[in-house]
PATOR-629340 format. One record per residue (C-alpha): residue number from 1; residue in one letter; x, y, z. Coordinates in steps of 0.5 Angstrom, whole numbers. Layout:
% residues N
n|res|east|north|up
NUM|A|X|Y|Z
...
% end
This chain:
% residues 232
n|res|east|north|up
1|M|0|0|0
2|T|3|7|-2
3|F|3|13|3
4|V|-3|16|-1
5|E|-7|10|-1
6|S|-6|9|7
7|K|-8|16|8
8|S|-15|15|4
9|E|-16|8|8
10|R|-23|9|11
11|I|-24|8|19
12|R|-29|7|24
13|P|-30|12|30
14|E|-27|8|35
15|R|-21|8|31
16|F|-21|15|31
17|H|-22|16|38
18|G|-17|11|40
19|T|-11|15|37
20|A|-7|19|41
21|G|-7|27|40
22|V|-14|28|38
23|E|-17|29|45
24|D|-20|35|43
25|W|-25|32|38
26|R|-31|28|38
27|V|-34|24|32
28|V|-42|25|32
29|G|-47|23|26
30|E|-43|28|21
31|G|-36|27|22
32|A|-30|28|27
33|C|-32|35|30
34|A|-28|40|35
35|Y|-31|46|38
36|F|-25|51|40
37|R|-27|57|44
38|T|-23|63|41
39|G|-26|69|45
40|S|-27|73|39
41|F|-29|74|32
42|A|-22|77|30
43|V|-18|71|34
44|G|-23|66|30
45|A|-21|69|24
46|R|-13|68|25
47|F|-14|61|27
48|V|-18|60|21
49|G|-12|63|17
50|A|-7|59|20
51|I|-11|52|19
52|S|-11|54|12
53|E|-4|54|12
54|I|-3|47|14
55|P|0|43|9
56|G|-5|38|6
57|A|-11|42|10
58|G|-15|43|3
59|G|-14|35|2
60|G|-18|34|8
61|H|-24|38|6
62|P|-25|41|13
63|D|-31|45|14
64|V|-30|51|18
65|D|-36|55|22
66|V|-33|62|25
67|R|-38|65|30
68|Q|-37|71|35
69|D|-33|67|40
70|A|-32|60|37
71|V|-30|56|31
72|I|-33|49|30
73|V|-29|45|25
74|R|-31|39|22
75|L|-27|33|18
76|I|-31|28|14
77|T|-30|25|7
78|I|-36|26|2
79|T|-36|22|-4
80|D|-41|19|-9
81|D|-40|12|-5
82|Y|-37|14|2
83|Y|-39|19|8
84|G|-34|18|13
85|L|-27|19|16
86|T|-21|17|13
87|E|-14|16|16
88|R|-12|23|13
89|H|-17|26|18
90|V|-13|23|24
91|E|-7|27|22
92|L|-11|33|20
93|A|-14|33|27
94|R|-8|33|31
95|R|-5|39|27
96|I|-11|43|28
97|S|-11|42|35
98|A|-3|44|35
99|V|-5|50|31
100|A|-10|52|37
101|R|-5|51|42
102|T|0|55|39
103|L|-5|61|39
104|G|-7|60|46
105|I|-14|57|44
106|S|-18|51|48
107|A|-22|46|46
108|D|-29|44|49
109|P|-31|37|47
110|S|-37|38|51
111|A|-40|43|46
112|V|-40|38|40
113|Q|-47|35|37
114|T|-50|34|31
115|V|-58|34|30
116|Q|-61|29|24
117|V|-69|29|23
118|T|-72|22|22
119|V|-78|21|18
120|D|-82|14|18
121|A|-85|12|12
122|L|-88|6|9
123|E|-86|8|2
124|G|-79|10|3
125|P|-77|12|-5
126|K|-84|16|-6
127|V|-83|20|1
128|V|-75|21|0
129|A|-77|24|-7
130|F|-81|29|-4
131|W|-76|31|1
132|R|-70|31|-4
133|V|-73|37|-8
134|L|-77|41|-3
135|L|-70|41|1
136|G|-66|42|-5
137|Y|-62|36|-2
138|Q|-58|30|-5
139|D|-57|23|-3
140|R|-52|21|2
141|A|-47|16|-2
142|H|-53|13|-6
143|S|-56|10|0
144|G|-63|12|-2
145|E|-65|13|5
146|D|-61|19|7
147|L|-61|26|4
148|I|-56|31|6
149|D|-55|39|4
150|P|-50|39|-1
151|H|-48|46|1
152|R|-47|43|8
153|R|-52|48|12
154|G|-58|44|14
155|A|-59|38|18
156|P|-59|31|15
157|F|-66|27|14
158|Y|-66|20|15
159|F|-72|16|12
160|Q|-74|10|16
161|R|-78|4|14
162|M|-84|2|17
163|D|-88|-5|16
164|A|-95|-2|18
165|P|-98|4|19
166|R|-97|7|26
167|P|-103|12|27
168|Q|-102|12|35
169|R|-95|15|34
170|N|-91|21|31
171|R|-88|19|25
172|V|-82|24|25
173|H|-77|24|31
174|I|-70|28|32
175|D|-64|24|33
176|V|-59|28|37
177|W|-51|26|36
178|V|-47|27|42
179|P|-40|26|44
180|Y|-39|19|47
181|D|-37|22|54
182|Q|-43|27|54
183|A|-49|22|53
184|E|-51|20|60
185|A|-51|27|62
186|R|-55|29|57
187|I|-60|23|58
188|A|-61|25|65
189|A|-62|32|64
190|A|-68|30|59
191|L|-71|25|64
192|A|-70|30|69
193|A|-74|35|65
194|G|-80|31|64
195|G|-78|26|59
196|R|-78|18|59
197|L|-74|13|57
198|V|-77|9|51
199|N|-72|4|49
200|D|-65|3|51
201|A|-64|-4|48
202|D|-58|-1|44
203|A|-55|3|49
204|P|-49|5|49
205|S|-50|7|42
206|N|-57|9|42
207|W|-63|11|47
208|V|-70|13|45
209|L|-73|18|49
210|A|-80|22|49
211|D|-82|28|52
212|P|-89|29|56
213|E|-93|29|50
214|D|-90|22|47
215|N|-86|26|42
216|E|-80|22|41
217|A|-72|23|40
218|C|-66|19|40
219|V|-59|20|43
220|G|-54|17|39
221|V|-46|16|40
222|A|-42|15|34
223|G|-37|11|38
224|S|-32|11|44
225|P|-25|10|44
226|A|-22|3|43
227|P|-16|1|46
228|T|-10|1|41
229|T|-3|0|40
230|D|-2|4|34
231|H|-2|11|35
232|A|1|13|28
% end
């Protein structure tokens, strides 16, 4: 395997989390994300400029969101047949974190999350076709059941197949992807706020909750660190 091929190797969230030097980052539903508290827009702009000068940063396709007092960076590969992380993102995450430390900027992993809208449908292709054109979205890696914003602005939509009508329950719910080390606290807070636990059969990767009127939401975790001796 060549060097270029090795950097393009697809990896799972556990592999990313289990590598040294990426402690600032958390893999959620939409890739590896980091939330850097810059304190001001001016510092954030300098940080983004420094990221752009990292060798190979363009090849890693980082998405950067600059806010008044923070910069959010997302690393993900989006192609016709793949939506996820590669080895290239591990090294890029390390270098971005190193730049942040040089500028005196700290990361706050607890501030990371992504949100997805899930629609339950009996006739998936017809429902997907409607939402695809209405939202101006496109298929995620030709999945046929996932739609993403081609401009990377809005929440993704996932279409979950139903075998029979469910008139007694809602047909749309929200998926909230949180860092692996924030899930239990988030769930506890939601329960304390009047929610109830519907299903935890897939814990610790997914919990189904409901609000006081039975509108449902899922709390998802993309993977916790896996022990590894490879820190390359």
